[in-house]
Structure formats: C-alpha cells, structure tokens
C-alpha positions in Angstrom: 16.3 -25.0 23.8 14.0 -27.4 22.2 12.3 -27.6 25.7 11.8 -23.5 25.8 10.5 -23.6 22.4 8.1 -26.3 23.3 6.9 -24.1 26.3 6.7 -21.2 24.2 4.4 -23.1 21.7 2.2 -24.3 24.2 1.8 -20.7 25.7 1.1 -19.3 22.5 -1.5 -22.0 21.7 -3.3 -21.2 25.0 -3.0 -17.4 24.3 -4.4 -18.2 20.5 -7.6 -20.1 21.8 -8.3 -17.5 24.5 -8.1 -14.5 21.7 -9.8 -16.3 19.0 -13.3 -15.6 20.7 -12.4 -12.1 21.9 -10.1 -10.4 19.1 -11.7 -8.1 16.3 -10.8 -9.5 12.8 -10.1 -5.8 11.6 -7.9 -5.0 14.4 -6.0 -8.0 13.8 -5.4 -7.4 10.2 -4.3 -3.8 11.2 -1.8 -5.6 13.4 -0.5 -7.6 10.7 0.0 -4.5 8.6 1.8 -2.5 11.2 4.2 -5.4 12.5 5.0 -6.2 8.6 5.9 -2.5 8.2 8.1 -2.1 11.1 9.1 -6.0 12.3 9.2 -7.3 8.4 11.7 -9.8 7.3 14.7 -7.6 7.6 14.1 -7.6 11.1 13.4 -11.3 11.4 13.1 -14.1 8.9 13.0 -17.9 8.4 14.6 -18.4 4.9 14.2 -21.3 2.6 12.4 -21.7 -0.7 9.6 -19.2 0.5 10.6 -16.8 3.3 8.8 -16.5 6.4 8.6 -13.6 9.0 6.6 -12.5 11.9 3.9 -10.9 10.1 3.6 -13.4 7.4 3.1 -16.4 10.1 0.7 -14.1 11.8 -1.3 -13.3 8.6 -1.9 -17.2 8.2 -3.3 -17.0 11.9 -5.5 -14.2 11.0 -6.9 -16.1 7.7 -7.5 -19.4 9.7 -9.1 -17.3 12.6 -11.2 -15.5 9.6 -12.4 -19.1 8.0 -13.2 -20.5 11.4 -15.7 -17.6 12.2 -17.0 -17.5 8.8 -18.0 -21.1 9.2 -19.3 -20.6 12.7 -21.5 -17.7 12.1 -24.1 -18.8 9.8 -26.1 -15.2 10.2 -23.4 -13.2 8.2 -23.0 -15.1 4.9 -20.2 -14.1 2.5 -21.9 -12.2 -0.4 -19.5 -11.3 -3.2 -20.3 -8.3 -5.6 -18.5 -7.6 -8.6 -15.6 -5.7 -7.2 -14.9 -8.8 -5.1 -14.9 -11.1 -8.4 -12.9 -8.6 -10.2 -10.0 -8.8 -7.8 -10.4 -12.5 -7.7 -10.3 -12.6 -11.5 -7.1 -10.1 -11.5 -5.1 -12.2 -8.9 -6.1 -15.6 -10.5 -5.3 -14.2 -13.8 -1.4 -13.3 -12.5 -1.4 -16.9 -11.1 -2.5 -18.3 -14.6 0.1 -16.0 -16.5 2.8 -17.5 -14.1 2.0 -21.1 -14.6 1.2 -21.2 -18.3 4.2 -18.9 -19.6 7.0 -20.7 -21.9 9.7 -18.5 -20.1 12.9 -20.9 -19.0 12.7 -22.0 -15.5 13.6 -19.5 -13.0 13.1 -21.2 -9.6 10.4 -20.2 -6.9 11.0 -16.4 -7.4 7.9 -15.7 -9.7 5.8 -17.9 -7.3 7.1 -16.3 -4.3 6.3 -12.7 -5.8 2.9 -13.8 -6.6 2.3 -15.2 -3.0 3.8 -12.1 -1.3 2.5 -9.4 -3.6 -0.9 -10.8 -4.9 -2.0 -13.9 -2.7 -1.2 -12.3 0.4 -2.9 -8.9 -0.2 -6.1 -10.8 -1.7 -6.5 -12.6 1.8 -5.8 -9.1 3.5 -9.0 -7.7 1.3 -11.4 -10.3 2.1 -10.4 -10.1 6.0 -11.2 -6.4 5.6 -14.0 -6.9 3.4 -16.3 -9.4 5.2 -15.0 -9.1 8.9 -17.7 -7.2 11.1 -17.1 -3.6 11.1 -18.0 -0.5 13.1 -17.5 3.0 13.6 -15.4 2.6 16.6 -13.0 0.5 14.7 -12.8 2.9 11.8 -11.7 5.5 14.1 -9.0 3.2 15.5 -7.7 2.5 11.9 -7.7 6.3 11.3 -5.9 7.0 14.5 -3.5 4.0 13.4 -2.5 5.6 10.5 -1.6 8.8 12.4 0.6 7.1 15.0 2.5 5.1 11.9 2.8 8.6 10.2 4.3 9.9 13.2 6.6 7.4 14.0 7.8 7.2 9.9 8.2 10.6 9.6 10.3 11.3 12.8 12.4 8.1 11.5 12.9 9.5 8.2 13.8 13.0 9.6 16.5 11.3 11.9 17.9 9.1 9.2 18.5 12.2 7.3 20.1 13.9 10.0 22.2 10.8 10.7 20.6 10.6 14.5 21.3 6.9 14.5 20.6 6.6 18.3 17.0 7.1 18.1 16.3 5.1 15.0 14.4 1.8 15.5 14.6 -0.9 14.1 18.6 -0.6 13.7 18.3 -2.4 10.4 17.1 0.9 8.7 20.6 2.4 9.2 22.6 -1.0 8.5 25.2 -0.3 5.9 24.7 -3.7 4.8 21.3 -2.5 3.1 23.3 0.1 1.1 20.5 1.2 -1.3 18.9 4.3 -0.6 20.7 4.8 2.6 20.3 8.3 4.6 17.2 9.1 2.2 14.3 8.5 4.4 13.8 4.9 3.5 12.2 3.9 6.8 11.8 0.3 7.9 10.7 -0.9 4.3 14.1 0.3 3.1 12.6 2.2 0.3 11.7 5.8 0.0 9.0 5.5 -2.0 7.2 3.0 0.1 7.7 5.1 3.2 6.6 8.0 1.2 3.2 6.3 0.1 2.5 5.3 3.6 3.4 8.9 4.9 0.8 10.4 2.1 -2.0 7.9 3.6 -1.1 9.0 7.0 -0.8 12.8 6.2 -4.4 12.7 4.7 -5.9 11.0 7.7 -4.1 13.6 10.1 -5.5 16.4 8.1 -8.8 14.8 8.3 -8.7 14.4 12.2 -7.2 17.9 12.6 -10.6 19.4 11.1 -12.8 17.3 13.2 -11.3 18.1 16.8 -11.2 20.8 19.0 -8.1 23.6 19.6 -6.0 21.4 21.9 -6.3 18.5 19.7 -5.6 20.3 16.8 -2.0 21.6 18.1 -0.9 17.8 18.5 -2.4 17.0 15.1 -0.7 19.7 13.8 2.9 18.4 15.0 2.0 15.2 13.6 1.2 16.7 10.1 4.8 18.6 10.5 6.3 15.2 11.2 4.7 13.6 8.1 5.6 16.6 5.9 9.3 16.2 7.1 9.4 12.6 6.4 7.9 13.0 2.9 10.7 15.7 2.2 13.4 13.4 3.8 12.6 10.6 1.0 14.0 13.1 -1.5 11.7 11.5 -4.0 10.1 13.7 -6.7 7.3 11.0 -7.0 6.6 11.0 -3.4 6.2 14.8 -3.1 4.0 14.9 -5.9 1.9 12.0 -4.7 1.6 13.2 -1.0 0.4 16.6 -2.3 -1.9 14.8 -4.5 -3.3 12.9 -1.8 -3.6 15.7 0.9 -5.6 17.6 -1.8 -8.0 14.6 -2.7 -8.9 14.1 1.0 -10.3 17.5 1.0 -12.2 17.6 -2.2 -15.6 16.9 -0.6 -15.3 20.2 1.5 -15.2 22.4 -1.2 -17.7 23.4 -4.1 -17.2 22.1 -7.7 -16.2 25.5 -8.8 -13.6 25.9 -6.5 -12.3 22.0 -7.1 -11.9 23.4 -10.8 -9.8 26.2 -9.9 -7.7 24.2 -7.6 -6.8 21.9 -10.3 -6.2 24.4 -12.9 -4.0 26.2 -10.4 -2.0 23.2 -9.2 -1.2 22.5 -13.0 -0.1 26.0 -13.7 2.1 25.9 -10.5 3.7 22.4 -11.6 4.4 24.1 -14.9 6.1 27.3 -13.3 8.3 25.0 -11.3 9.0 22.5 -13.7 10.1 25.5 -16.1 12.0 27.3 -13.3 13.5 24.7 -11.2 13.4 21.6 -13.4 17.0 21.4 -14.1 17.9 21.5 -10.5 15.3 19.0 -9.5 16.4 16.3 -12.1 20.0 16.8 -10.9 19.1 16.5 -7.2 21.6 14.4 -5.4 19.5 12.0 -3.3 21.3 8.6 -2.2 24.1 9.4 0.2 26.4 7.0 -2.2 25.2 8.3 -5.4 26.1 11.5 -7.2 24.0 13.9 -8.8 25.0 13.1 -12.3 24.3 9.3 -11.6 20.8 10.3 -10.3 20.0 12.3 -13.3 21.4 9.4 -15.4 19.0 7.1 -13.7 16.2 9.1 -15.3 17.5 8.3 -18.7 16.9 4.8 -18.3 13.2 5.1 -18.1 12.5 5.8 -21.9 14.7 2.5 -22.6 12.7 0.8 -20.1 9.5 2.0 -21.9 11.0 0.7 -25.3 11.8 -2.6 -23.9 8.2 -2.9 -22.5 6.7 -1.6 -26.1 9.1 -4.3 -27.7 7.8 -7.2 -25.5 3.9 -5.9 -25.8 4.1 -6.2 -29.6 4.9 -9.9 -29.3 2.7 -10.7 -26.5 -0.3 -8.1 -26.3 -2.8 -10.4 -24.6 -1.1 -12.4 -21.9 2.2 -10.8 -21.4 5.5 -13.1 -20.9 4.1 -14.5 -17.8 3.7 -12.8 -14.2 7.4 -12.7 -12.6 9.3 -13.5 -15.9 10.2 -10.2 -17.2 13.9 -10.8 -16.7 13.6 -14.0 -18.6 12.8 -12.0 -22.0 13.9 -8.4 -21.7 17.6 -9.5 -22.9 16.2 -10.6 -25.9 14.2 -7.5 -26.6 17.0 -5.0 -25.7 18.6 -6.1 -28.8 16.0 -4.5 -30.9 18.2 -2.6 -33.8 15.9 0.1 -35.0 16.4 1.9 -31.6 19.5 4.2 -31.8 19.5 3.8 -27.8 21.8 1.5 -25.6 19.0 -0.6 -24.4 21.1 -3.1 -22.6 21.8 -0.5 -19.9 18.4 -0.9 -18.9 18.3 -4.5 -18.6 19.4 -4.9 -14.9 16.4 -2.9 -13.8 12.7 -3.8 -13.0 10.1 -1.6 -15.2 9.9 2.1 -13.9 6.3 2.0 -14.3 3.6 -0.3 -12.4 1.2 -0.1 -15.5 4.0 -1.3 -17.8 5.0 -3.7 -15.3 1.7 -5.6 -15.3 1.3 -5.2 -19.1 4.7 -6.8 -20.0 4.0 -9.6 -17.4 0.4 -10.1 -17.6 -0.7 -8.3 -20.9 -3.8 -6.3 -21.6 -5.9 -8.8 -19.8 -3.9 -8.4 -16.4 -3.2 -4.5 -16.8 -6.6 -4.1 -17.8 -8.2 -5.6 -14.9 -5.8 -3.8 -12.5 -6.6 -0.4 -14.0 -10.5 -1.3 -13.8 -10.0 -2.2 -10.1 -8.3 0.8 -9.3 -10.8 3.2 -11.0 -13.6 1.4 -9.4 -12.0 1.6 -5.8 -11.4 5.4 -6.2 -15.1 6.0 -7.5 -16.4 4.1 -4.7 -14.4 5.9 -2.2 -15.5 9.3 -3.7 -19.3 8.0 -3.6 -18.9 7.2 0.2 -17.3 10.6 0.9 -20.0 12.5 -1.0 -22.7 10.3 0.7 -25.2 12.4 3.0 -26.3 8.9 4.7 -22.6 7.8 5.3 -21.5 8.3 8.9 -18.3 10.7 9.4 -15.9 7.8 9.9 -17.1 6.2 6.6 -16.7 9.5 4.9 -13.2 9.3 6.2 -12.6 6.3 4.9 -13.6 7.1 1.2 -11.3 10.0 1.4 -8.6 7.5 2.6 -9.3 5.3 -0.4 -8.9 8.3 -2.7 -5.5 9.2 -1.1 -4.3 5.6 -1.2 -5.1 5.2 -4.9 -3.6 8.5 -5.9 -0.5 8.1 -4.2 -0.1 4.5 -5.3 -0.7 5.4 -9.0 1.5 8.6 -9.0 4.3 6.9 -7.3 3.6 4.0 -10.0 4.3 6.2 -12.6 8.0 6.3 -11.8 8.4 3.1 -9.9 6.8 -0.4 -10.1 5.4 0.0 -6.7 3.7 -3.4 -7.0 7.1 -5.1 -5.8 7.8 -2.7 -3.0 7.1 -4.7 0.2 3.7 -3.9 1.8 2.6 -1.4 -0.7 -0.1 -3.9 -2.1 -1.2 -5.2 1.4 -2.1 -1.4 2.2 -4.0 -0.8 -1.0 -5.9 -3.9 -0.8 -6.6 -3.5 2.7 -7.9 0.2 2.6 -9.7 -1.2 -0.6 -11.5 -4.0 1.5 -12.8 -1.5 4.1 -13.9 0.8 1.5 -16.0 -2.0 -0.4 -17.3 -3.0 3.0 -18.5 0.3 4.0 -20.0 0.9 0.5 -22.1 -2.4 0.9 -23.8 -0.8 3.6 -24.2 2.8 2.3 -21.8 4.0 4.9 -24.3 3.2 7.7 -22.1 1.4 10.6 -22.9 0.5 14.4 -20.9 2.1 16.9 -19.9 -1.1 18.2 -19.8 -4.4 17.0 -22.6 -6.3 18.8 -20.9 -9.6 18.4 -17.9 -8.3 20.3 -20.0 -7.0 23.3 -21.0 -8.9 26.4 -24.4 -10.3 26.3 -25.4 -8.0 29.3 -24.5 -5.2 27.5 -26.4 -5.9 24.3 -29.5 -6.6 26.6 -29.3 -3.1 28.2 -29.4 -1.5 24.6 -32.8 -0.3 23.3 -34.3 -2.5 20.6 -34.1 0.2 17.9 -30.3 -0.1 17.7 -30.2 -3.7 17.6 
C-alpha cells in the first residue's frame, strides 16, 4: 500500500509540474469551488486537529501556484485597492478577535472556523482578484454556474421525490446525516446553502437565456425549470425569497428606472398579500421529513430569543464582541437575564439565526461594520459594472451575478448564520474577487489571456490587440 501511495504521489507531482505552467488560475479556483461543493469533507476527509478534504488540499496547491506565478511574473505587480485592504482588515480583525478573547479554552474549533470560513475564502478572493482574466474565462464561469445549478436542482428534486438511485454522491441520502433529510439539501447537506447556489445559478441561466438564439433558449429554459424546482424542493422560505430577489436584481439594468420603482413597489404589495392570506400556512409548513409542522413553527419562536441573547451580549461587548467563534462560551450566561419573561435557555443550543447578529456578538461593531461595508461596496461595484457602457457583456453579467450573490447571501442571512454553512463564504468572496478584478479595468477584458496562448498565436495577432 505504501508503494502504491508513493507511485501516486510521484505521478501527481509530475502532472503538477506539467500543469503548473499551463493551467489557468481562474479555472483552477473554479475547480476548487465545484470539487468543494460536490466532493467536500462528507465525501472524503482526513480527520485530525484540523480536517483536510480533497478541495482543501487542492486549495493549498492553488495558492502555492498563485504565489509562484506572482513572483515569476514581474510585469503584473499586485496593486491593492481600498476594497482589497478592507477585506484583509475584516479577516484580520476576526483573527485578532479570536486570539484576544477572555473566553475559556474551547479547543481548536474557533481557529478551525476562522481558517475554513474566513482565511480560505480570503485566499480564494485574492486568486480570483489578481489572476489574469479574460472574456473567455468569464463565459466559462457563467456556464459552470449553469451546469452546477442543473445538477443541484435535479438532485434536490430527486431527493424530495426519494429517487435514491439517481442521487450522487450517496451521502446526500445517508440517514447518518439526518438533519434536513429529504429537503433538497444537496451535497452541502443544507437546504439554505443549496438554495443560495441555486439562486446564483438561476440568475446566470436567465442572463444566458436572454443572449442566445431560439434553440439555445430551449435548453436554458429547461435549466431554469430544474433550478426553480430545486429552489422549491428546499422548502425553505428564505431561499424562496432570496431566489426571487436574485433573479429580479439580475434584470435591473434591462429595465428603466421608473419601471424598477414600480417593480419594487409591486413586489412589496405582493409579499404583503401573501403574508396576510397565506402567512399561517407558510409558518406551519411541514418541511423536514423527521420534523412535524408544529415543531417547525416552534423553531420560529426561537429567533426572538436568540436576538435577545445577542442584545444582552452586545450591551457588555459592543465594540469587540466576545471573540470570533466563542459565542457558545458566553450565551449560557446571558440566557439567564431575569428581565425577559421568555425561556431563553431553550435557544442556547443553537447558533445565531442571523449572519449580522452572529458577527456582532462574535466580533462586535468593528467586525459587523467591516462586513456590512464590504457587502455594500461589492453590491455597488457590481451595479456600476452592469450599468457601464464601456464594459463587455461578460463583465456586465459578472456585475449582475455579484448583485444576485450579495442579495441571496444577505436575505438568507436574515434567517440563518450563512457564514458557517460550508462553501458559502468561498462563493461570496470568489464572485467578489472577480467583480473587483473586472472593475479595476472598467470592464474591458481581452478575448483570451495572451500569457496562456502559444507564442506563434500571439505573433499572428495584429499589433492593436496586444
């Protein structure tokens, strides 16, 4: 066995050397995301103080290759702008918050949380942000999201219909992971995470649908049906809302300002009518296979209790929080607040059900403020690119996908701490890295990366294209 392992390592090393000079870093980071989604820790993992999986090992290889190329390519220095420094400040503050807390020792869990949900997404951002980018690669990114959406949508529908024979990977229907079973949870084993990715994919499908011929539109129409079915199969209210918002925002640059105002007003009125007419049925919707409708409704009652605990913690730790990843070291103490006539202790086993409150109690106003500024800047940058007359169509699509990503993340984050759902921060930071990279060149990108073409092909191009 050791001999076979050695042979595999040698073969991997040879292929690594061969590909190091040829592979596109943008395509490599995209591969890391897809592999992490489908073949993550639940598929294969090496357990220890810090868990390693296929995608995480590949991430370190990707980062190493990125560093090597940056050192070798002196013609393209890394010049960081304000948004780059802002994301470094945010992730750095989370680490400082983690290390300077007065919480009792809680093992390696807070550090592992920072590595997987902050540091790895930061590295993904920088690779997407500073690697060479072309229109062709942006088209591949959009098509990859479409393909991922078709897979996730059909898998979610098959899971809800209990068609076990067609579900892959098999751990999706493994009863060992009982939470959210049968609820369109996908390979992330979380319906909110699955719905977040489906929202981005749905927006990518709609953008492609509008830019293709009739025959291609038929295929994209099928893809959108699959994605819409997957969104429904999650049986998650926040996913439904977020998907509708993401798809709507992806179309905002295609309609006039006056029509946008009417569309927003109509959406608010429609939401109010649905809430009044069907609110009770929606709240008591039976979702999880092993969870009754009354238990599902009871989970809603926990949200104000979690908010009260967050408020009590915030009053004592307003600026710095209790320390990133140390919420459970303190929440028991604050659940004993006598002035509230609510059984706050019922909420202590649960994470905060709001991403902003989670950052607020863990890292204080500084951490939550930095994160809020980040997502606002990313959304505004995406909107500017989408509205830019100088940007190529591929760049405009990335700007619109940034809007869809931010809206889906925040709307789902109003009801869940999406920052600790596997891969969600990776996707958020990745799309943000692409968006900021596109913005630095005003949306003007070459058809292909000249550095990845053969020398003869470069010489054949006219001088004006170099």
